[in-house]
C-alpha positions as CSV (number, residue, x, y, z in Angstrom):
1,M,57.1,-20.0,81.5
2,K,57.9,-16.4,81.1
3,T,58.7,-14.4,84.2
4,A,59.3,-10.9,82.9
5,N,57.8,-8.2,85.1
6,V,54.8,-6.3,83.8
7,L,55.7,-2.6,83.6
8,L,52.6,-0.3,83.4
9,A,52.2,3.4,82.8
10,A,49.1,5.2,83.9
11,T,47.0,4.9,80.7
12,A,43.5,6.1,79.8
13,L,41.7,4.5,76.9
14,C,38.4,5.8,75.5
15,L,36.9,2.5,74.5
16,A,33.5,1.3,73.4
17,I,33.2,-1.9,75.5
18,P,31.2,-4.7,73.8
19,A,27.9,-5.4,75.4
20,T,28.2,-9.1,74.9
21,A,29.8,-11.3,77.6
22,Q,33.0,-13.2,76.9
23,Q,32.8,-16.9,76.2
24,T,34.9,-19.5,78.0
25,R,36.9,-22.5,76.8
26,T,37.9,-25.6,78.6
27,L,41.4,-26.8,77.7
28,T,42.8,-30.3,78.4
29,A,46.3,-31.6,77.9
30,D,47.0,-34.2,75.2
31,K,49.5,-35.0,72.5
32,H,48.6,-32.0,70.2
33,N,49.7,-29.5,72.9
34,E,52.5,-31.7,74.3
35,Y,50.6,-32.0,77.6
36,G,51.0,-28.3,78.3
37,L,48.2,-25.8,79.0
38,V,49.0,-22.2,78.3
39,Y,47.3,-19.3,80.0
40,T,47.6,-15.6,80.8
41,L,46.9,-13.6,84.0
42,P,45.1,-10.3,84.2
43,V,46.4,-6.8,84.7
44,T,43.7,-5.0,86.7
45,A,41.9,-2.1,85.0
46,V,38.9,0.0,85.9
47,R,36.0,0.6,83.6
48,F,34.3,3.9,84.2
49,D,30.8,4.3,82.9
50,V,30.2,8.1,83.0
51,T,26.7,9.5,82.5
52,A,26.3,13.2,81.7
53,R,23.4,15.5,81.0
54,H,23.6,17.7,77.8
55,T,21.4,20.8,78.1
56,V,20.6,23.2,75.2
57,S,18.8,26.4,76.0
58,H,17.3,28.8,73.5
59,A,16.2,32.3,74.4
60,G,12.7,33.4,73.4
61,P,12.6,36.4,71.0
62,Y,10.5,38.4,73.5
63,F,12.2,37.4,76.8
64,Q,12.7,41.0,77.8
65,Y,8.8,41.4,77.9
66,A,8.2,38.3,80.0
67,K,7.9,40.2,83.3
68,K,5.3,42.5,81.8
69,Y,3.1,40.0,79.9
70,I,3.8,36.6,81.6
71,G,4.5,37.8,85.1
72,T,8.0,36.3,85.6
73,D,11.6,37.2,84.9
74,K,12.8,33.6,85.2
75,V,13.6,33.3,81.5
76,V,16.3,32.0,79.2
77,K,18.1,35.2,78.2
78,E,20.7,33.7,75.8
79,D,21.3,30.6,73.8
80,S,23.7,28.2,75.5
81,E,24.9,24.6,75.8
82,H,26.1,22.9,78.9
83,W,27.3,19.4,79.9
84,E,27.1,18.2,83.5
85,I,28.4,14.8,84.8
86,L,25.6,13.2,86.7
87,S,27.0,9.8,87.8
88,V,30.0,7.5,87.6
89,K,29.9,3.7,87.8
90,A,33.2,1.9,88.2
91,T,33.8,-1.8,87.5
92,P,37.2,-3.6,88.0
93,V,38.1,-5.6,84.9
94,G,40.9,-7.8,83.9
95,I,43.0,-7.2,80.8
96,P,45.1,-10.2,79.7
97,D,48.8,-9.7,80.0
98,T,49.5,-11.1,76.5
99,E,53.2,-10.4,76.8
100,N,53.5,-13.0,79.5
101,E,52.1,-16.4,79.1
102,Y,52.4,-19.3,81.6
103,L,52.6,-23.0,81.0
104,M,51.0,-25.7,83.1
105,Q,53.0,-28.8,82.2
106,L,51.2,-32.1,82.8
107,K,52.0,-35.8,82.4
108,P,50.2,-38.0,79.9
109,G,46.9,-39.2,81.3
110,A,46.5,-36.4,83.9
111,L,42.8,-35.6,84.5
112,T,43.4,-31.9,84.6
113,S,41.7,-29.1,82.7
114,I,41.7,-25.3,82.8
115,C,38.9,-22.9,82.1
116,V,40.0,-19.8,80.3
117,A,38.2,-16.8,78.8
118,D,38.2,-16.4,75.1
119,D,41.3,-14.1,75.5
120,G,43.2,-16.9,77.2
121,M,42.9,-15.5,80.7
122,L,42.9,-18.2,83.5
123,L,39.5,-18.4,85.3
124,A,39.6,-21.9,86.9
125,I,41.3,-25.3,87.1
126,N,39.3,-28.5,87.0
127,R,36.1,-26.5,87.0
128,D,34.0,-24.7,84.4
129,V,33.0,-21.2,85.4
130,D,31.2,-18.4,83.6
131,A,33.2,-15.5,82.1
132,P,32.6,-12.1,83.8
133,A,29.6,-10.4,82.2
134,A,30.1,-7.1,80.6
135,P,28.3,-4.3,82.5
136,E,25.1,-3.1,80.9
137,M,25.3,0.3,79.3
138,P,22.3,2.6,79.8
139,E,20.8,3.9,76.6
140,D,21.4,7.5,75.6
141,T,18.3,9.7,75.5
142,R,17.6,12.3,72.8
143,L,17.4,16.0,73.0
144,K,13.7,16.8,73.1
145,S,11.3,19.6,73.8
146,E,7.6,19.9,73.4
147,V,8.0,23.2,71.4
148,G,10.7,24.9,69.4
149,P,11.7,28.6,70.0
150,R,9.9,29.7,66.8
151,D,6.9,27.5,66.8
152,Y,4.7,30.5,67.9
153,L,4.9,31.8,64.3
154,Q,2.3,29.2,63.3
155,F,-0.3,31.0,65.3
156,V,0.2,34.7,64.5
157,N,-1.7,36.8,62.0
158,E,-0.6,39.2,59.2
159,D,-0.7,42.3,61.5
160,F,1.9,40.6,63.7
161,L,4.1,39.7,60.8
162,A,3.8,43.2,59.3
163,S,4.8,45.0,62.6
164,Q,8.4,46.2,62.8
165,S,8.2,46.8,66.6
166,S,9.2,44.0,68.9
167,A,7.3,45.7,71.7
168,K,4.1,45.7,69.6
169,Q,4.7,42.1,68.5
170,A,5.1,41.1,72.2
171,Q,1.8,42.8,73.1
172,M,-0.1,41.1,70.2
173,L,1.4,37.8,71.1
174,S,0.4,38.2,74.8
175,E,-3.2,39.1,73.7
176,S,-3.3,35.9,71.5
177,L,-2.0,33.9,74.5
178,M,-4.8,35.3,76.7
179,E,-7.4,34.3,74.1
180,V,-6.1,30.8,73.9
181,R,-6.1,30.4,77.7
182,D,-9.7,31.8,77.9
183,A,-10.8,29.3,75.2
184,K,-9.3,26.4,77.2
185,I,-11.1,27.6,80.3
186,S,-14.4,27.8,78.5
187,L,-14.0,24.3,77.0
188,T,-13.2,22.7,80.3
189,R,-16.1,24.5,82.1
190,G,-18.5,23.7,79.2
191,T,-19.3,27.4,78.6
192,A,-17.8,27.7,75.1
193,E,-20.1,29.0,72.3
194,T,-19.3,26.0,70.2
195,M,-18.8,22.9,72.3
196,P,-17.4,19.6,70.9
197,T,-19.9,16.8,70.1
198,D,-18.0,14.1,72.0
199,G,-15.1,13.4,74.4
200,R,-12.6,12.6,71.6
201,Q,-13.3,16.0,69.8
202,L,-12.9,17.8,73.2
203,E,-9.6,16.1,73.8
204,L,-8.3,17.1,70.3
205,M,-9.4,20.7,70.8
206,L,-7.8,21.0,74.2
207,N,-4.5,19.4,72.9
208,S,-4.4,22.0,70.1
209,L,-5.0,24.9,72.4
210,S,-2.3,23.5,74.8
211,Q,0.2,23.4,71.9
212,Q,-0.6,27.0,71.0
213,E,-0.3,28.1,74.6
214,A,3.1,26.3,75.0
215,S,4.5,27.8,71.8
216,M,3.5,31.3,72.6
217,T,4.7,31.0,76.2
218,A,8.1,29.8,74.9
219,A,8.5,32.9,72.8
220,F,8.7,34.8,76.2
221,L,10.3,32.2,78.5
222,G,12.6,30.3,76.0
223,T,13.1,26.6,75.7
224,V,15.3,24.1,77.4
225,E,16.1,20.7,75.9
226,S,18.2,18.0,77.6
227,Q,19.5,14.5,77.0
228,T,21.6,12.0,79.0
229,V,24.7,10.4,77.4
230,T,26.9,7.6,78.8
231,R,30.4,6.9,77.7
232,S,32.9,4.2,78.9
233,F,36.6,4.7,79.7
234,V,39.0,2.0,80.7
235,F,41.9,3.1,82.9
236,T,44.8,0.9,83.8
237,P,46.4,2.1,87.1
238,G,50.2,2.4,86.9
239,E,52.5,4.8,88.7
240,P,50.7,6.6,91.6
241,G,49.6,10.2,90.9
242,R,47.1,12.1,88.9
243,S,46.4,12.1,85.1
244,V,43.7,13.3,82.8
245,L,41.2,10.5,81.9
246,F,39.1,12.6,79.5
247,R,37.7,16.1,79.2
248,M,34.3,17.7,79.2
249,S,33.4,20.4,76.6
250,D,30.3,22.5,76.9
251,F,29.8,22.2,73.2
252,A,31.2,18.7,72.3
253,G,30.6,16.9,75.6
254,F,33.1,14.0,76.1
255,V,36.4,14.7,74.4
256,A,39.8,13.1,74.5
257,A,42.4,13.9,77.2
258,D,44.5,15.9,74.8
259,D,41.6,18.0,73.5
260,Y,41.9,21.3,75.3
261,S,38.5,22.5,74.3
262,G,37.2,20.7,77.4
263,E,37.8,20.8,81.2
264,P,39.9,17.9,82.5
265,V,38.4,15.0,84.4
266,Y,41.3,13.6,86.5
267,V,41.9,10.1,87.7
268,N,44.1,9.8,90.8
269,V,45.9,6.7,92.0
270,K,47.3,6.1,95.5
271,V,48.8,2.7,96.3
272,T,47.7,1.6,99.7
273,R,49.1,-2.0,99.8
274,R,51.8,-3.9,98.0
275,G,51.4,-7.7,97.6
276,E,53.6,-9.8,99.9
277,M,54.9,-13.3,99.6
278,P,53.0,-15.8,101.8
279,V,54.9,-17.1,104.9
280,D,55.0,-20.4,106.6
281,D,54.3,-21.2,110.3
282,K,57.8,-19.9,111.2
283,G,57.2,-16.6,109.4
284,D,59.6,-17.5,106.6
285,E,58.7,-16.6,103.0
286,K,57.4,-19.6,101.1
287,K,59.2,-20.7,98.0
288,V,57.4,-20.9,94.6
289,P,57.0,-24.6,93.8
290,R,58.8,-26.0,90.8
291,D,56.6,-25.9,87.7
292,A,54.0,-24.1,89.8
293,V,50.6,-22.9,88.6
294,I,51.2,-19.2,88.7
295,Y,48.6,-16.8,90.1
296,N,48.6,-13.2,91.4
297,I,48.6,-12.0,95.0
298,P,47.3,-8.4,94.4
299,G,48.1,-5.2,96.1
300,A,45.6,-2.4,96.5
301,A,45.1,1.2,95.6
302,T,42.6,4.0,96.1
303,V,41.4,5.3,92.8
304,S,39.3,8.5,92.4
305,L,37.7,10.5,89.6
306,S,37.3,14.3,89.9
307,H,36.2,17.3,87.9
308,S,36.3,21.0,88.7
309,G,37.4,20.2,92.2
310,K,34.6,17.8,92.9
311,T,35.1,14.1,93.6
312,L,32.9,12.1,91.2
313,W,33.8,8.7,92.4
314,S,36.4,7.1,94.8
315,G,37.0,3.5,95.7
316,D,39.5,1.0,97.1
317,L,40.5,-1.6,94.5
318,E,42.5,-4.8,94.5
319,C,45.1,-4.4,91.7
320,S,47.4,-7.2,90.4
321,Q,50.1,-4.7,89.2
322,Y,50.8,-3.7,92.8
323,G,51.2,-7.3,93.9
324,I,53.4,-10.3,93.3
325,Q,53.1,-13.7,91.8
326,F,53.1,-17.0,93.6
327,G,52.4,-20.6,92.6
328,L,50.4,-23.7,93.4
329,Q,51.8,-27.2,93.4
330,P,50.7,-28.7,90.1
331,T,50.1,-32.1,91.6
332,L,47.2,-30.7,93.6
333,F,45.2,-30.8,90.3
334,S,46.4,-34.1,88.9
335,D,46.3,-36.4,92.0
336,R,43.8,-39.1,91.1
337,K,43.0,-39.8,94.7
338,A,42.5,-36.3,95.9
339,R,42.2,-34.0,93.0
340,S,41.6,-30.3,93.7
341,Y,40.0,-27.5,91.8
342,A,40.7,-23.7,92.0
343,V,38.9,-20.6,91.0
344,F,40.6,-17.3,90.3
345,D,39.4,-13.7,90.3
346,P,39.1,-12.5,86.6
347,A,39.9,-8.9,87.5
348,T,43.1,-9.6,89.6
349,G,44.1,-13.2,89.0
350,A,44.0,-13.8,92.7
351,L,43.1,-17.3,94.1
352,V,39.5,-17.1,95.2
353,K,38.9,-20.7,96.2
354,I,40.7,-24.1,96.2
355,A,39.0,-27.3,97.3
356,E,38.9,-31.0,96.6
357,V,36.9,-32.2,93.7
358,T,34.0,-34.2,95.1
359,E,31.8,-34.9,92.1
């Protein structure tokens, strides 16, 4: 059994976490493994699922005439891109400490099994449990807009295209826009000179007029497209303090911590509790049993995420790396008369439950 301490630095990893859940394996002791069961314990990490909105704005070519012809000056005046973080979801996860493995040594004939994740991390003894499910990732949406900034050109005439004056073009476009709106009103009131023969034809005509209206209006007001994007980051708390988890760029969105094209998103760690050895009735520290089944007694930390002076998320987390390790008497799990089972927290390696096997 290795007992080397786990030394952790504050580390941020930009990872694509698989959407599929881990599988579990049940291991039993026999001759092929010399009656020894090997397992690892977790180091606690935090998975941040960060959702941001990407907005792309395009100015209309006649935005300076919007007040005169459309009656508003609330327009897009220049092309721009912007990313804004909308929400953060944080999930504690366990990362196996593969540099430290532990051996549960048993005697031949012992009715003992351990349940481990597919990465060898201990989940339970003498009981089958499910591996922790991977959090579901929301799907990204696509940039979309009903009209493009130059769609209005489909509906202008030769005089418009021949004109060299933007003021004259804006006037002609506004006149065409008024004609389209008048045509829509006539159709809906049933006063048009040529009315459609049925409801389907009416719907098609109204949709066409609405498309023309939107395209011409966008030439004055501009267009705004947006999409939502979610990315995952796994952070392993280490030394207390602040570090850059990733950066947000107005052009590229999520970028790496060392990409200075973006503004930093900080993760801050403050240790609030260190794990302590359990004590007996007299207040004396208990001794780790010989050949013990090792588990973690975690400490705790407050972890927060911030950007541009705003706290995006903050929470108190149990963390194995701020705790200690203790052990359970192995005979608890091999006693034929009163055999016990135990369940452990997959994120911290803490003992969640121990009880007698009854089935």
